C-alpha beads as a LAMMPS data file, in Angstrom:
LAMMPS data file: protein, C-alpha beads

366 atoms
365 bonds

1 atom types
1 bond types

-500.0 500.0 xlo xhi
-500.0 500.0 ylo yhi
-500.0 500.0 zlo zhi

Masses

1 110.0

Atoms # bond

1 1 1 -442.717 47.240 446.091
2 1 1 -441.377 46.822 442.596
3 1 1 -442.330 43.544 440.922
4 1 1 -439.769 41.551 439.016
5 1 1 -440.689 41.655 435.344
6 1 1 -439.514 39.316 432.659
7 1 1 -439.353 40.453 429.046
8 1 1 -440.186 37.849 426.443
9 1 1 -439.207 38.473 422.834
10 1 1 -441.529 37.097 420.226
11 1 1 -439.940 34.739 417.764
12 1 1 -439.789 35.753 414.134
13 1 1 -442.591 33.401 413.104
14 1 1 -445.530 32.104 415.170
15 1 1 -444.985 28.712 416.672
16 1 1 -447.948 26.354 416.401
17 1 1 -449.476 25.686 413.002
18 1 1 -452.872 24.941 414.540
19 1 1 -453.684 28.644 414.802
20 1 1 -451.898 29.619 411.592
21 1 1 -453.185 29.333 408.060
22 1 1 -450.433 28.282 405.674
23 1 1 -449.945 30.489 402.634
24 1 1 -447.807 30.169 399.547
25 1 1 -445.741 33.335 399.107
26 1 1 -442.889 34.569 397.010
27 1 1 -439.943 35.901 398.964
28 1 1 -438.317 38.815 397.188
29 1 1 -434.852 37.957 395.880
30 1 1 -435.094 34.319 396.938
31 1 1 -437.242 32.780 394.203
32 1 1 -440.305 30.765 395.039
33 1 1 -440.755 29.290 398.460
34 1 1 -443.142 28.665 401.302
35 1 1 -443.239 30.963 404.269
36 1 1 -445.473 30.635 407.342
37 1 1 -446.445 33.951 408.925
38 1 1 -449.317 35.437 410.886
39 1 1 -451.843 38.091 410.100
40 1 1 -453.918 39.481 412.970
41 1 1 -457.132 41.423 412.397
42 1 1 -458.097 43.835 415.178
43 1 1 -461.753 44.798 415.035
44 1 1 -462.276 48.169 416.687
45 1 1 -458.619 48.859 415.966
46 1 1 -459.103 52.622 415.720
47 1 1 -460.601 52.858 419.213
48 1 1 -458.760 53.242 422.518
49 1 1 -458.731 49.537 423.405
50 1 1 -458.157 48.233 419.892
51 1 1 -455.519 50.848 419.139
52 1 1 -453.681 50.061 422.359
53 1 1 -453.807 46.363 421.448
54 1 1 -452.398 47.001 417.985
55 1 1 -449.510 49.028 419.406
56 1 1 -448.743 46.387 422.043
57 1 1 -448.879 43.497 419.539
58 1 1 -446.586 45.371 417.162
59 1 1 -444.083 45.829 419.970
60 1 1 -444.414 42.291 421.342
61 1 1 -444.042 40.606 417.964
62 1 1 -442.650 42.937 415.284
63 1 1 -443.013 40.350 412.500
64 1 1 -446.792 40.113 412.807
65 1 1 -448.837 41.664 410.037
66 1 1 -451.515 43.725 411.749
67 1 1 -454.748 44.658 410.003
68 1 1 -456.558 47.481 411.760
69 1 1 -460.305 47.318 411.152
70 1 1 -462.818 50.046 411.816
71 1 1 -465.245 52.459 410.216
72 1 1 -463.175 55.636 410.192
73 1 1 -460.577 55.697 407.399
74 1 1 -458.918 58.840 408.733
75 1 1 -458.310 57.236 412.130
76 1 1 -457.237 54.033 410.410
77 1 1 -454.637 55.866 408.352
78 1 1 -453.265 57.555 411.467
79 1 1 -453.029 54.214 413.281
80 1 1 -451.264 52.373 410.458
81 1 1 -448.821 55.247 410.080
82 1 1 -447.984 54.816 413.751
83 1 1 -447.639 51.027 413.457
84 1 1 -445.462 51.011 410.344
85 1 1 -445.224 49.123 407.069
86 1 1 -446.405 45.760 408.425
87 1 1 -449.877 47.156 409.050
88 1 1 -452.842 48.228 406.966
89 1 1 -456.388 49.473 407.480
90 1 1 -459.600 47.835 406.272
91 1 1 -463.065 49.279 406.639
92 1 1 -465.293 46.690 408.338
93 1 1 -468.765 46.878 409.820
94 1 1 -469.106 43.849 412.111
95 1 1 -472.873 43.834 411.521
96 1 1 -472.248 43.193 407.812
97 1 1 -471.711 39.420 407.788
98 1 1 -470.440 39.271 404.197
99 1 1 -467.848 42.012 404.739
100 1 1 -466.857 40.529 408.092
101 1 1 -466.230 37.068 406.681
102 1 1 -464.296 38.547 403.759
103 1 1 -462.003 40.304 406.242
104 1 1 -461.554 37.109 408.270
105 1 1 -460.797 34.834 405.328
106 1 1 -457.204 35.945 404.985
107 1 1 -456.139 36.239 408.636
108 1 1 -455.001 33.766 411.287
109 1 1 -456.419 35.481 414.371
110 1 1 -459.130 38.043 415.005
111 1 1 -459.128 40.219 418.122
112 1 1 -462.644 41.484 418.752
113 1 1 -462.380 44.869 420.478
114 1 1 -465.389 46.445 418.760
115 1 1 -467.653 46.798 421.776
116 1 1 -469.856 47.469 423.526
117 1 1 -470.615 43.851 424.397
118 1 1 -473.393 44.723 426.823
119 1 1 -476.856 44.132 425.383
120 1 1 -475.407 42.500 422.237
121 1 1 -477.883 39.927 420.992
122 1 1 -475.459 37.702 419.058
123 1 1 -471.834 36.618 418.929
124 1 1 -471.628 37.382 415.217
125 1 1 -467.839 37.858 415.144
126 1 1 -467.219 34.554 416.913
127 1 1 -469.679 32.775 414.622
128 1 1 -467.943 34.243 411.555
129 1 1 -464.542 33.252 412.966
130 1 1 -465.716 29.646 413.336
131 1 1 -467.117 29.573 409.787
132 1 1 -463.877 30.963 408.341
133 1 1 -461.685 28.832 410.646
134 1 1 -460.027 31.847 412.242
135 1 1 -458.657 31.824 415.795
136 1 1 -460.445 34.288 418.065
137 1 1 -459.913 36.483 421.153
138 1 1 -462.443 38.974 422.481
139 1 1 -462.187 41.622 425.192
140 1 1 -465.750 41.104 426.408
141 1 1 -466.531 42.456 429.872
142 1 1 -470.163 41.336 430.000
143 1 1 -471.177 38.113 431.748
144 1 1 -474.190 37.406 429.527
145 1 1 -472.195 37.826 426.331
146 1 1 -469.316 35.721 427.677
147 1 1 -471.561 32.761 428.492
148 1 1 -473.270 33.108 425.118
149 1 1 -469.840 32.884 423.509
150 1 1 -469.043 29.886 425.696
151 1 1 -472.095 28.095 424.283
152 1 1 -470.223 27.822 420.961
153 1 1 -467.478 25.693 422.548
154 1 1 -468.443 22.433 420.846
155 1 1 -468.991 24.141 417.494
156 1 1 -465.545 25.762 417.633
157 1 1 -463.923 22.505 418.737
158 1 1 -465.517 20.658 415.808
159 1 1 -464.067 23.307 413.468
160 1 1 -460.652 22.995 415.197
161 1 1 -460.735 26.694 416.133
162 1 1 -459.200 28.007 419.393
163 1 1 -461.071 30.904 420.966
164 1 1 -460.843 32.893 424.207
165 1 1 -463.609 35.095 425.565
166 1 1 -463.018 37.828 428.200
167 1 1 -459.346 38.062 427.203
168 1 1 -458.633 41.535 428.545
169 1 1 -457.127 42.773 431.772
170 1 1 -460.153 42.451 434.081
171 1 1 -461.717 40.139 433.385
172 1 1 -458.862 38.314 431.722
173 1 1 -455.492 38.680 433.402
174 1 1 -457.281 38.905 436.763
175 1 1 -458.789 35.450 436.230
176 1 1 -455.461 33.902 435.224
177 1 1 -454.039 35.357 438.436
178 1 1 -456.902 33.756 440.377
179 1 1 -456.360 30.408 438.648
180 1 1 -452.667 30.437 439.556
181 1 1 -453.370 31.273 443.203
182 1 1 -455.789 28.328 443.379
183 1 1 -453.436 25.939 441.562
184 1 1 -450.466 26.735 443.786
185 1 1 -452.566 26.412 446.947
186 1 1 -453.723 22.957 445.927
187 1 1 -450.326 21.805 444.607
188 1 1 -448.512 22.927 447.751
189 1 1 -451.165 21.630 450.163
190 1 1 -451.928 25.056 451.592
191 1 1 -455.469 23.962 452.355
192 1 1 -458.601 23.822 450.249
193 1 1 -459.425 27.159 448.584
194 1 1 -462.528 28.619 450.180
195 1 1 -462.820 32.220 449.071
196 1 1 -461.613 34.366 446.154
197 1 1 -461.998 38.114 446.583
198 1 1 -461.620 41.353 444.715
199 1 1 -461.306 41.243 440.944
200 1 1 -461.773 37.888 439.228
201 1 1 -464.849 37.608 436.996
202 1 1 -467.203 35.994 439.467
203 1 1 -469.421 33.717 437.377
204 1 1 -466.756 31.924 435.352
205 1 1 -464.242 31.758 438.214
206 1 1 -466.848 30.121 440.436
207 1 1 -467.716 27.521 437.796
208 1 1 -464.193 26.811 436.556
209 1 1 -462.059 26.999 439.690
210 1 1 -464.477 25.322 442.073
211 1 1 -464.019 27.835 444.891
212 1 1 -467.179 28.000 447.063
213 1 1 -467.236 31.794 447.445
214 1 1 -466.112 34.293 444.792
215 1 1 -466.692 38.039 445.079
216 1 1 -465.542 41.082 443.147
217 1 1 -465.238 44.757 444.044
218 1 1 -464.486 47.538 441.615
219 1 1 -464.165 51.291 441.874
220 1 1 -462.691 54.288 440.107
221 1 1 -461.138 57.576 441.084
222 1 1 -461.988 60.429 440.977
223 1 1 -465.159 59.289 442.775
224 1 1 -467.618 60.950 440.387
225 1 1 -466.850 58.343 437.698
226 1 1 -468.568 55.800 439.957
227 1 1 -471.648 58.023 440.138
228 1 1 -471.563 58.458 436.368
229 1 1 -471.496 54.726 435.693
230 1 1 -474.415 54.096 438.041
231 1 1 -476.383 56.961 436.467
232 1 1 -475.860 55.492 432.977
233 1 1 -477.487 52.215 433.984
234 1 1 -480.617 54.071 435.148
235 1 1 -480.835 56.822 432.544
236 1 1 -480.089 54.920 429.333
237 1 1 -482.650 52.376 428.123
238 1 1 -481.434 48.933 426.980
239 1 1 -482.388 49.791 423.376
240 1 1 -479.899 52.653 423.428
241 1 1 -477.101 50.426 424.705
242 1 1 -477.825 47.858 421.993
243 1 1 -477.325 50.496 419.286
244 1 1 -473.601 50.470 418.515
245 1 1 -473.744 53.739 416.550
246 1 1 -475.412 55.593 419.426
247 1 1 -472.932 54.210 421.927
248 1 1 -470.044 55.268 419.700
249 1 1 -471.536 58.754 419.508
250 1 1 -471.731 58.792 423.303
251 1 1 -468.072 57.770 423.514
252 1 1 -467.111 60.528 421.097
253 1 1 -469.083 63.026 423.172
254 1 1 -467.507 62.127 426.525
255 1 1 -464.113 60.983 425.253
256 1 1 -462.462 64.430 425.421
257 1 1 -463.720 64.895 429.000
258 1 1 -462.365 61.501 430.068
259 1 1 -458.959 62.201 428.516
260 1 1 -458.851 65.655 430.098
261 1 1 -459.541 64.265 433.564
262 1 1 -457.033 61.461 432.991
263 1 1 -454.452 64.085 432.086
264 1 1 -454.976 65.749 435.468
265 1 1 -455.693 62.811 437.768
266 1 1 -453.752 60.165 435.859
267 1 1 -455.016 56.779 434.684
268 1 1 -453.247 54.535 437.151
269 1 1 -454.881 51.139 437.676
270 1 1 -454.387 48.404 440.219
271 1 1 -456.049 45.066 440.790
272 1 1 -455.665 42.609 443.618
273 1 1 -456.850 39.010 443.916
274 1 1 -457.037 37.393 447.373
275 1 1 -457.332 33.660 448.067
276 1 1 -458.285 32.364 451.509
277 1 1 -457.891 28.644 452.268
278 1 1 -459.408 26.256 454.814
279 1 1 -456.304 26.097 457.022
280 1 1 -456.055 29.876 457.374
281 1 1 -453.511 30.364 454.586
282 1 1 -454.048 33.626 452.693
283 1 1 -452.230 34.559 449.483
284 1 1 -452.570 37.512 447.129
285 1 1 -451.662 38.644 443.662
286 1 1 -451.279 42.325 442.766
287 1 1 -450.959 44.025 439.380
288 1 1 -450.434 47.801 439.172
289 1 1 -449.737 49.992 436.143
290 1 1 -449.456 53.739 435.712
291 1 1 -451.527 53.817 432.505
292 1 1 -454.717 51.808 432.155
293 1 1 -454.945 52.487 428.415
294 1 1 -451.511 50.931 427.862
295 1 1 -451.944 47.998 430.239
296 1 1 -455.214 46.937 428.603
297 1 1 -453.561 46.642 425.191
298 1 1 -450.562 44.814 426.616
299 1 1 -452.828 42.279 428.331
300 1 1 -454.869 41.600 425.195
301 1 1 -451.684 41.260 423.140
302 1 1 -450.442 38.647 425.614
303 1 1 -453.608 36.589 425.080
304 1 1 -453.351 36.958 421.302
305 1 1 -449.760 35.771 421.325
306 1 1 -450.650 32.811 423.537
307 1 1 -453.292 31.698 421.033
308 1 1 -450.854 32.035 418.132
309 1 1 -448.324 29.964 420.053
310 1 1 -450.789 27.129 420.446
311 1 1 -451.521 27.547 424.160
312 1 1 -455.272 27.379 423.497
313 1 1 -457.128 24.214 422.550
314 1 1 -459.937 24.166 419.962
315 1 1 -463.163 25.380 421.550
316 1 1 -464.285 28.543 423.362
317 1 1 -462.656 29.043 426.739
318 1 1 -462.409 31.447 429.638
319 1 1 -458.837 32.550 430.448
320 1 1 -458.759 30.615 433.732
321 1 1 -459.583 27.310 432.038
322 1 1 -456.493 25.172 431.321
323 1 1 -457.804 24.619 427.803
324 1 1 -457.858 28.405 427.336
325 1 1 -454.382 29.178 428.625
326 1 1 -452.392 26.026 429.313
327 1 1 -451.154 25.811 432.911
328 1 1 -447.516 25.794 431.776
329 1 1 -448.151 28.959 429.703
330 1 1 -449.729 31.050 432.472
331 1 1 -446.491 32.414 433.900
332 1 1 -445.349 33.528 430.450
333 1 1 -448.701 35.210 429.777
334 1 1 -448.738 37.010 433.127
335 1 1 -445.203 38.311 432.693
336 1 1 -445.957 39.509 429.180
337 1 1 -449.122 41.216 430.424
338 1 1 -447.149 42.830 433.256
339 1 1 -444.666 44.487 430.890
340 1 1 -444.474 48.100 432.063
341 1 1 -446.231 47.458 435.389
342 1 1 -444.643 49.055 438.438
343 1 1 -445.899 46.357 440.796
344 1 1 -446.596 42.738 439.942
345 1 1 -446.471 40.043 442.614
346 1 1 -448.032 36.609 442.874
347 1 1 -448.602 34.080 445.650
348 1 1 -447.431 36.274 448.516
349 1 1 -448.947 36.511 452.010
350 1 1 -450.756 39.808 452.605
351 1 1 -448.197 41.110 455.116
352 1 1 -445.513 40.993 452.424
353 1 1 -447.432 43.282 450.089
354 1 1 -449.110 45.530 452.661
355 1 1 -445.873 46.381 454.466
356 1 1 -442.258 46.813 453.404
357 1 1 -440.494 43.823 454.992
358 1 1 -436.712 43.578 455.052
359 1 1 -435.019 40.195 454.698
360 1 1 -432.302 39.735 457.328
361 1 1 -431.199 36.386 455.965
362 1 1 -432.212 32.702 455.709
363 1 1 -435.695 33.683 454.604
364 1 1 -436.350 35.651 457.808
365 1 1 -438.062 39.018 457.450
366 1 1 -438.482 41.970 459.769

Bonds

1 1 1 2
2 1 2 3
3 1 3 4
4 1 4 5
5 1 5 6
6 1 6 7
7 1 7 8
8 1 8 9
9 1 9 10
10 1 10 11
11 1 11 12
12 1 12 13
13 1 13 14
14 1 14 15
15 1 15 16
16 1 16 17
17 1 17 18
18 1 18 19
19 1 19 20
20 1 20 21
21 1 21 22
22 1 22 23
23 1 23 24
24 1 24 25
25 1 25 26
26 1 26 27
27 1 27 28
28 1 28 29
29 1 29 30
30 1 30 31
31 1 31 32
32 1 32 33
33 1 33 34
34 1 34 35
35 1 35 36
36 1 36 37
37 1 37 38
38 1 38 39
39 1 39 40
40 1 40 41
41 1 41 42
42 1 42 43
43 1 43 44
44 1 44 45
45 1 45 46
46 1 46 47
47 1 47 48
48 1 48 49
49 1 49 50
50 1 50 51
51 1 51 52
52 1 52 53
53 1 53 54
54 1 54 55
55 1 55 56
56 1 56 57
57 1 57 58
58 1 58 59
59 1 59 60
60 1 60 61
61 1 61 62
62 1 62 63
63 1 63 64
64 1 64 65
65 1 65 66
66 1 66 67
67 1 67 68
68 1 68 69
69 1 69 70
70 1 70 71
71 1 71 72
72 1 72 73
73 1 73 74
74 1 74 75
75 1 75 76
76 1 76 77
77 1 77 78
78 1 78 79
79 1 79 80
80 1 80 81
81 1 81 82
82 1 82 83
83 1 83 84
84 1 84 85
85 1 85 86
86 1 86 87
87 1 87 88
88 1 88 89
89 1 89 90
90 1 90 91
91 1 91 92
92 1 92 93
93 1 93 94
94 1 94 95
95 1 95 96
96 1 96 97
97 1 97 98
98 1 98 99
99 1 99 100
100 1 100 101
101 1 101 102
102 1 102 103
103 1 103 104
104 1 104 105
105 1 105 106
106 1 106 107
107 1 107 108
108 1 108 109
109 1 109 110
110 1 110 111
111 1 111 112
112 1 112 113
113 1 113 114
114 1 114 115
115 1 115 116
116 1 116 117
117 1 117 118
118 1 118 119
119 1 119 120
120 1 120 121
121 1 121 122
122 1 122 123
123 1 123 124
124 1 124 125
125 1 125 126
126 1 126 127
127 1 127 128
128 1 128 129
129 1 129 130
130 1 130 131
131 1 131 132
132 1 132 133
133 1 133 134
134 1 134 135
135 1 135 136
136 1 136 137
137 1 137 138
138 1 138 139
139 1 139 140
140 1 140 141
141 1 141 142
142 1 142 143
143 1 143 144
144 1 144 145
145 1 145 146
146 1 146 147
147 1 147 148
148 1 148 149
149 1 149 150
150 1 150 151
151 1 151 152
152 1 152 153
153 1 153 154
154 1 154 155
155 1 155 156
156 1 156 157
157 1 157 158
158 1 158 159
159 1 159 160
160 1 160 161
161 1 161 162
162 1 162 163
163 1 163 164
164 1 164 165
165 1 165 166
166 1 166 167
167 1 167 168
168 1 168 169
169 1 169 170
170 1 170 171
171 1 171 172
172 1 172 173
173 1 173 174
174 1 174 175
175 1 175 176
176 1 176 177
177 1 177 178
178 1 178 179
179 1 179 180
180 1 180 181
181 1 181 182
182 1 182 183
183 1 183 184
184 1 184 185
185 1 185 186
186 1 186 187
187 1 187 188
188 1 188 189
189 1 189 190
190 1 190 191
191 1 191 192
192 1 192 193
193 1 193 194
194 1 194 195
195 1 195 196
196 1 196 197
197 1 197 198
198 1 198 199
199 1 199 200
200 1 200 201
201 1 201 202
202 1 202 203
203 1 203 204
204 1 204 205
205 1 205 206
206 1 206 207
207 1 207 208
208 1 208 209
209 1 209 210
210 1 210 211
211 1 211 212
212 1 212 213
213 1 213 214
214 1 214 215
215 1 215 216
216 1 216 217
217 1 217 218
218 1 218 219
219 1 219 220
220 1 220 221
221 1 221 222
222 1 222 223
223 1 223 224
224 1 224 225
225 1 225 226
226 1 226 227
227 1 227 228
228 1 228 229
229 1 229 230
230 1 230 231
231 1 231 232
232 1 232 233
233 1 233 234
234 1 234 235
235 1 235 236
236 1 236 237
237 1 237 238
238 1 238 239
239 1 239 240
240 1 240 241
241 1 241 242
242 1 242 243
243 1 243 244
244 1 244 245
245 1 245 246
246 1 246 247
247 1 247 248
248 1 248 249
249 1 249 250
250 1 250 251
251 1 251 252
252 1 252 253
253 1 253 254
254 1 254 255
255 1 255 256
256 1 256 257
257 1 257 258
258 1 258 259
259 1 259 260
260 1 260 261
261 1 261 262
262 1 262 263
263 1 263 264
264 1 264 265
265 1 265 266
266 1 266 267
267 1 267 268
268 1 268 269
269 1 269 270
270 1 270 271
271 1 271 272
272 1 272 273
273 1 273 274
274 1 274 275
275 1 275 276
276 1 276 277
277 1 277 278
278 1 278 279
279 1 279 280
280 1 280 281
281 1 281 282
282 1 282 283
283 1 283 284
284 1 284 285
285 1 285 286
286 1 286 287
287 1 287 288
288 1 288 289
289 1 289 290
290 1 290 291
291 1 291 292
292 1 292 293
293 1 293 294
294 1 294 295
295 1 295 296
296 1 296 297
297 1 297 298
298 1 298 299
299 1 299 300
300 1 300 301
301 1 301 302
302 1 302 303
303 1 303 304
304 1 304 305
305 1 305 306
306 1 306 307
307 1 307 308
308 1 308 309
309 1 309 310
310 1 310 311
311 1 311 312
312 1 312 313
313 1 313 314
314 1 314 315
315 1 315 316
316 1 316 317
317 1 317 318
318 1 318 319
319 1 319 320
320 1 320 321
321 1 321 322
322 1 322 323
323 1 323 324
324 1 324 325
325 1 325 326
326 1 326 327
327 1 327 328
328 1 328 329
329 1 329 330
330 1 330 331
331 1 331 332
332 1 332 333
333 1 333 334
334 1 334 335
335 1 335 336
336 1 336 337
337 1 337 338
338 1 338 339
339 1 339 340
340 1 340 341
341 1 341 342
342 1 342 343
343 1 343 344
344 1 344 345
345 1 345 346
346 1 346 347
347 1 347 348
348 1 348 349
349 1 349 350
350 1 350 351
351 1 351 352
352 1 352 353
353 1 353 354
354 1 354 355
355 1 355 356
356 1 356 357
357 1 357 358
358 1 358 359
359 1 359 360
360 1 360 361
361 1 361 362
362 1 362 363
363 1 363 364
364 1 364 365
365 1 365 366
């Protein structure tokens, strides 16, 4: 079933000044003047996730100035050539606090895609963003790291800095989908939400949305990827996973194999969120895309744009919190994130997405 997708064009300049640092600039041919614009730094911008984010942001908002940050100048040059004249590369090691803060000083928003987040002992990028008063989005997929980031909420609020943690596709978009299912159920008196299933991030969704039971299931195909992920958790010691250089070497080693298999089997992804309510009402949201690598970048770009537009309050927030993505901004974010998806539906009963019903008129289906 094809989902109806809305395309939102980004305005020429970002909207809310809260997330934008004002700069005095000279406009060529127009004399002296003041111009407000946005510069976005993407840490890990030469990797698969960061590179996909840079490409998606460039497409979503062509007037953004995108700074691709990484360690490999050759990859950085290739990425900026692809993005065009409004981009540049800077060499940044996120473990070098001085260099990191120098890179953050002249940007409005940092997107932290320089994982892995598992086993990371500190939120050094978030801390640097708060010190330099730079808005922040990360693509964290680790519960421990996310709650550590959340602990900086009051510090970020005091600095008037908006920040979102777990702003990817899952967790991220999946949790905004869950929040919307819960909101609609309560607003339309469909019963009290009792159970969320499938792919919201369990810990934060349970705390934020107040649903008694939250569960998540995740799998990959071909099946041997599941075995591989389980084996990694047993074979690799925590010290190895904490070493970013070693993990990057591991990625470089297995990257060609992953891309080769993706080329044969495809990289289609799909996520589904189910909400069951006290009166028996059951609604679902589904998001399906043919290319995971593209959809991840599009989702992160949607969160970045939301922050630049002022949809995020000062503090550190999960995507499902109304202070993270304002309730009135969720539909816009979800439709931006679903750009290119072949199936995106929200708040439908299961029979409407599991079958192919035909409307015969007056809202009656067969």
